[in-house]
C-alpha angles and dihedrals in degrees: 000000000000115000091240090056090050089049092053092052099040097042090051091047090055096054094091093065109090098177096090102105127101133192098168107061112129121243108268134160143157099243107140091001139088120267131033142261138064145215127204136210090247090076131234126259144143092270147057119297120226091261091056101258116143108220130178145178131222094248111192145137120242084222138345093213106110138181091207126084102207104172096219095050124096089209096053118138094257096046117112096216120134110272131217140164133204123213118230090251092053093053091048092049093047092050096048094042094048093046093050089050089053092241096125143021098211149331133281108190128184133154148196115250112267126181092338142339091258094050092049093047090049089056092050092048091048091057091052092043094053092047092051103036105027101034098025090229110184098180128105122295126186117184126194108227122224104225096212093052123113111275088234089063091049089050089051091050090055091056091062105028127075092211136016125199133193111193114219088185097187128045101225136050090230092057092048091051091049101044104023106028094168090060130074129204088211092058092046091052091047089057091048089049093052090051091049092051091053090049091049091050090053092048092051095044113035091189091059116112116284113272128182097310092192091056128222136303140183141200135227124197114228120214101010091106137021095269113130127217093265091059092045094049093043089055090048091049090052092048092050091051099041102038105023093235116188093215143358111209124206122211121189110231112256115204111231130206114283092008116183118253091249092077129057121271092219130052122242118254110284087225088068091061089048092052091050090055090050091049091046090055090052090053094049102037111021104042096246121149126215092246089059094052096039111017090173135033116283143077133299117263113268098203097056133031120257096252092053090046090054093048092050089051093049105046089151088081094053149124088036121205103229092199093060108023126109113260094243090055092049088056089054093060110108109252096025118099130197094266095049091045088058091046091052092050090052092046095053090056086067102036143335118294114249130197093252090059090067092053091050089053087054095239117167097264095190090054098039103045100081093050107050144067122201133176090274104024137069118171115249091205098049090121096046113124114263091237090058092050090048092055091051094048102038117114113261113257116249125225110248124216114260092214107022093174090061090047090053091050 
């Protein structure tokens, strides 16, 4: 098979993995050194950076052959998709050629399981080793870790990769047993634990060998099983606390041709994935806990964001006097982010905060106005029922296509 045909198959097969972004890679370049490539502190991802740069990774599988039969996976053993496999040399050549042509900023490499977990992990490590040691590649490398692989292989991967990831895929052991019987949550967490120990060793001893400086991440599939958002976020909260993950990524389940009956025939709303990312950011950056966002089992609201939903459920905290409130409470006001909360704290050291200051900071005035008090503003609707405020602030519904397949054609 021609390498371009392999690339078409194996790049398409990798599109379902969302855990390919990094915001923690150290600054590294080849100025005044041998080799080529660079990373930046801005991070690398399949997106646009805040300064407008479009950056991308060569995101591929080493192979989409797989011994496992995970029911939600397009590359499962019983799937009838076209199969292909790169050699180590082909991946190295693609990465170096694409980088030198300025097509990419780095490599995201995953793989189906072939022969054994150890054999597959050896192949992934060999790609990273040749890029680093033979070609002196200084760009970004993200390797997907095979949980069942020998810990020595995972340690070797961390010496060459900027980030490692171990995908847990589903939030509960029961779901894993049902949809991915060859996998084990216990084994996955053991791999995460071994990576965390290596990261801790490096943090405690700076002269220790380099190990995955951008940390580790994971991914959960949303909508492939019956798990609700509370279960998903509770699992994420546990993973952040126990394994110091940099990110948990959420990927809405995408039905694939000839899917088994054990998985849904329709995808979940994409808005559900979006709300999970918003809630995850509140957990990581704002000090929220899952029990605050979802005190009972169920899913996040789709019509309003999680912070607004929390504020509407806790009206006893509002309206909040921005000239007196604690900084962490200012950040919990809908429409005020972490950066603007800090700016407001700095401003009130000089003078009292006024309503116009919020507009100058480009806060969402429609969202913020019922929840704040300033030196010259007190909300007239502070006693309005939460349900009334919710109706006025909810996102407008969008008309869906009656025949989306015709629209796509």
